[in-house]
N, C-alpha and C positions, 0 to 999 in steps of 0.2 A: 504494500500500500504506500501511497505518496506520503512523505514526511510532512508533518504539520508544523508550520512556522507562523507565529502570530506577531505581526509588526504593525504598529500604528502608522497610518498613512499608506500602507501597502495592502494589508489584509482587508478584504471587502466583506462587510457584514450585511446579511439579509435578515429582516425582522418581520415576522408575521404576527399580527395582533397588537394594535396600538391603543389598547383600552386603559383602564384605571392604573394598572401596573406597568404594562408593556411600554407605554409612551415614556414614562420616566426612565425605565431601564435602558432602552435604546438611546434615549437622550444622553445618558451618562457615557455611553460608548462613543457617541458622536463628539461629546465634549473632550473625550480622551484622544481624539484624533483619528477615529476610524470612519471610513466612508461607509455610509449606510444606504441600503435600498429597503423600502418598506412596502408592506401589503396589509390591507385591512378590508374586510367586506364592505364597510362603510368608509369611503374615502375621506369624508369630512373629518373623521377622527384622526386622520394622519396629516391634516393640513398644517398644523403647527410645526410638525417635524419637517415637512416639505419646505416650509418657509425658512427653516434653519439650515437647509441644504441637503436634506435626504432626497434620494431619487424615489420615484413612484414606480411600482410594478403592477401590472394589471392582473397578475395571477401568481400563485406560489411557484408555478413552473418558470415563469419569466424571472421571478425574483431569484430563484436558485441559479439560473443561468448567469446571473450577474454577480454571484456571491461565492466566497470561499467558505464561510461559516454561516449557516442558516439557523436562526433561532425562531422558535414559535412559543407564544403564550396565548392560547385561545380559550374558548369556553368549555366545551364538552368533548368526550372521547370521539364523538362523531365528527366534530370539527377538526380534531387532531388527525383523524384518519383521512379526511378530505384534503387537508392542507399538506400532508406529507405523502400519502399513498394514492390520492385520487388521480383521475385521468389528467388533470392539470395541476397535480400536486408537485411539491418541491423535488421529490425524487425523480420525477419525469424530466426535470430540467437540469439535473446535476451532472457535473463532470466528475471523473475519477478523483478521489481525494477530498471531495467536499465533506464537510462535517455538519451533521444535523444535531441540533440541541433542542429538545422539547422541554420547555419549562412549565408547561401546563400540568396541573394535577390531573392525572389520567390513569388508565388501567395498566397495571404491570404487564399483563399479557400483550397489550398493544405496544408497549415499549419494546418488548422482545421481538414482536413482529416487524416493527420498523427497523430495529437493529439488524435483523436477518436480511431484510430487503435491501438495506443500505450496503451491507457486506457483499451481497450478490452483485452489485454494480461497482464495487471497488471504492465504496465510501464508508464513512464512520457515522455512528449514531450514539448519542448520549441522552439518557433521561435525567433531567435536572430540575425537578420541581422545587419551588421556593416557599419560604414562610417569612412573614413580616408585614404583609398587607401593603396598603398604599403608602403608609408612613415609611416602612422599610424600603420600599422601592424608591420613593422620593429622596430619602437620605442615604441611599446606596449602602444599606447595612442589612441586606437580606441574608437569611440562612438558605444555603443552596445544597441540595442533597443529590449526590451524583451516582448514577448507575451506568455501567458500560465498561469498555476497555480502559484500564487504569492509565496506560500511556497516553491515550487520547484525552482523558480527563485532565491529566497533569499538563498536557500541552495547552489546554484551554484556560489555564490559570490566569494569564494576563487579562483575558476578557472577563472572566468570572469575578476577579478581584475588583473590577471597576463597579460591579453591581452589588456585591455582597461582602459581608464581614466573616461569616462562618461558612466555610466551604469544605465539605467532608465527603470523601469517597466512601461509598457504602458497599460496592460489589459490582457484579455483572449486570447486564441489561435487566431492567425492571426493579433493581434494588433501590434506586432513588424513589421510585413510585411507592414501593412498600414502606419506605421510611416516612414518606409524606403521609401515608395512611396512619402510621403511628402518631404523627403530629396532629392529624385531624381528630383522631379518637381522643387525644388528650384535651384538645380545645373544646370539643363538643360537650364533654361532661363539665369542664371548667366554666363554660358560658352559662350552663344551667345554674351552677352554684353562684356565679356572679350576680345573675338576675334575681335569684331567690333571696340572696343576702341583702341586696339593695331594697327589695320589696319589704323584707322584714324590718330593715332599718327605717324605712319610710313609715310603715304602719305603726311602728312603736314610737314615732314622733321624734326620732333623732335627726340631727343635721347631717346629711349624707356626706358633705364635703369634709366635715370634721371626722366622721367615721373613717373615711378613706385615709386620713392622716394617720390614724391609729393602726389600721389593719393592713394598709398597702405595703408597708416595709417589713412586716413580720412574716411568719410562716404561712399566713393565708394569702400573702401577696402573689400576684401573677401578672403577666403581660396584659392579659385581657382585663383584669380588674383595674390596673393602673392606667391603661390607655383607652379602653372602651368604657370603663365605669364613668368617667367624666362626660363622655359623649351621651351616655344613657341619661345621666342626671340633667343634661342640657337639652334633652329631646333632639339630639343630633343623630339621626339614623341614616345619614348619607353613607353610601357604600365605600368602605375600604376593601371589602370583599363581599360579593353579592350572596344573599341568602340562597338563591337558586343554585349557585355554584357550590355552596357548602353542602346543600342537600345532595348534589351530585357526588361530592367527595365522600360523604358518609355512606352513600349507596355503594360506591366502589369498595370501601372498607368492609361493609356488611357482606357484600358478595364474596370477597376474598375470605372473610371469616367463615362463611358457610362452606366454602370450598375446603378450608382447613379443619372443618368441624369444630369451630370455636363458638362458644356462647358469649356474646358481648351485650348483656341486657342494658347497661348504661348507655352505650352508643345507640341501641335500638330506641330507647326512650327519647334521647335527644333528637334523633332523626324524626320521630313522630311529632315532637313539639315544633320542630322547624317546618315540617309539612303543614301543620296547622297554621303556622305563621304565614306561610306561602299562600295557603287557601284564603287567608284574610286579606290578601292583596299586597303582601310585603316581600315578594320574591326578588324585587330589584333594590330593596333596601340593604343596609349593611347587617352583618350577623348580630350586632348588638340590638337589633330590633326584636330579638327574642323576648325582650322585656315586655313588649306590647302584648304578646300572646300569653305570657305567664301572668301579667297583671289582669288580663281579661278573665282568667280562671278564678280570680278572687274579686271580680266585679270592681276593679280599680281602673279608672280612666287615667292612665299614666300621664298622658300629654296635658291633661287639664288639672292635675293634682295641685 
């Protein structure tokens, strides 16, 4: 296989998915001196990047033809399949030696399938899902979980270090996605706890900002409590990560658990609560909007409290 050399000003970056996180991530790469070509199903979401000098590609296939390393961070596994493996997907436009990096939270089996398809045409593929949400993407301090050939993952370090602070190799193809499932299982149960704790504090008449001062730095503290707790208190349910995407992630983890004959009742409960939240019309809100569904169970109108 072709040796991988990453050089600012020389290595050409392709980026599929310029949404809440992707736009910040490719923006960091551009600021670091990498020439970028971008693709998004809705071109208007890429206009700011184009104005900064990114080139536009009409399809993933055209994007790959103009790129040495092709990144993707899209919505659902079906989108991943279409963008990488579809008739006009990135693999259809690649030359030998192209590196594909899927940063979407997707199915481990699909990561393996993409890796095998890439290898068959003399290319490389890495699954590299991320954690940190919109804030982590904006501040370039994401946690990146890598699955694939270790030499390829190591070669990508100059690019990954522009976007993240915690970059850990997990194993062969699909390992990054399995690690992200672990991450989402942890977050799912934690978000239920964060919302229930704030509900309890509110109902008991406490000042929630003062409560957070006491509990946020102790054993009960967490990223979700300290970063999303204030948003919940301020009725800010704007998406750092969409509810509908989190439901997708929990579904992947539950499917993998069934395959491994694992019982994960906490995750199953969180999944059902988020499905209720989506049914109430909050699928495009941030994951912290779980508070609205839990408050409703206790006949509390959280927004009007």
